[in-house]
N, C-alpha and C positions, 0 to 999 in steps of 0.2 A: 518596496515601492510605496510611497506615501501618496495615496490618491487625493488627499485634501489639498496638497500643493499643486497637483496637476489640474484639478477642476474646482477652483475656488467658488464658482457660482453654486455648486451643490451645497456648500456650507451655508450661505446666506439666502439662497433661493432666488437670487437675482444676478444678472451678469456682472462680471468684475468691473469695478470702476463706476458703476451706476449709483446714484444717490438713493437713499431710502425714500419710500413714498411719503408724501406729505399727509399728516394726520390732521383732519379737520374736526372741529368740535361738532357734536351732534345736537340737533334741535330736539325739542320736547317730543314731537310726534315720532321721530326716528327712534329715540330712546324707548318710548312706550312699545313700539313695534318690535324692536330687537330684544328687549328684556322686560317682558310683562311681569309685574310684581303683584302680590296680593293687594287688595284695597288697603290704603293707609289706615282707614278706620278699623279694619280687622286687625292689622298689625298693632295699632295703638291699644286696642282692647286686650289683645294677647299679652302685650308688654305690661299693661296695667294689672292684669290678673297674676302676672309673674312676680310683681314687686311684693316683698314680704309684708305681712300685715302691719307690723310696727315700724315700717320704714317711713322716712320723710319723702313723700311723693314729689314735692317741689324740688328737692335736692336730686332725687333719682332722675327726674325729667331733665334737669340741667345737665347731669352727667351724660344722658343720652344725646342731648342737643350738642354738647361739646364733641362727642364721638362723631355725630353726623357732620358737624362743621369741619372736622379734620379731614373728611373725605374729599373736600373740594367741590367740584362740579356735581350738582345734584340732579338725579332723576326727578321728574315732576312729582311722582308719587312720594318720593322720599322727602321732597320739600313740603308736601301736604302733611306728612307724618311729623315733620319738624314743627310745623305750625300748631298741630294738635298738642305736641309736647310743650311748646312755648306757652300756650294758654294755661296748661296745668302748672307750669313752672312759675307763673306770676310775673310781676314786673322785673325788668332787667334782662329777660330772656329774648325779647324781641330785638332782632338786629336792625340797625338803622337803614340797611340797604333794601328792606322789604318795601317795594313801591306802593302797595295798596293799603298800607296801614298808617 
């Protein structure tokens, strides 16, 4: 006997034929409450200390910015970290969508 065919709601966790719940974007306060991160300044200093002595800091910062940008929606602290990296990366790293710059 295949119990998955008899009780399909056990597989998905919701009654058969029901739509999945709507996923709403989280605001900054909710993101901070759900997933507190270390202070961006601390993360920045840790990253800076991890960069090899002879490395190009601007290029390394641009690579980290590109990695952050690929993640899509940003936690407010990650956005602050991105800003710190952009300052180090120099011109061309500031996105046009940053409203306060």
